[in-house]
C-alpha positions, 0 to 999 in steps of 0.5 A: 500500500502506498499510503499507510495510516499510522494513527486515528484519534478522536474519531467515533468508533462507528465511523473510524474504519469507514473514514480510514478506508475512504482516505485510503481509496482517495490516495489509491494510485500514489507511487512510493510510500506515504504516511497518514494520520487522522484526528479530530480537531476539537476546536473546529469540530472536524476531522483532519487528515495529514498525509506526508511523504518524501522530500518534505511533502505534506498535505492536509484535508479537512471534513465534517465527521459525518461527511459522506464517504464519497466526498471524503475520497474525492477531497483526498484525491483533489488534495493529492492532484498532481502527484497521483 
């Protein structure tokens, strides 16, 4: 897998696995190893995904905790556009 999710914090257990799978689906097609962290932001009350890679690569995606999975996948794809 080109994207490895290392940690998921603060996401409700009923949504955790589905959000993780939606993020990984959005990153499908990456070449080389990338790392991801998923957490909730208590101030903004949303979910924050940080994706890092070689040479200082870092991108961030934010969405509501109850966002549709297809929208999450598309936001990740749009954020990674240009390297996919």
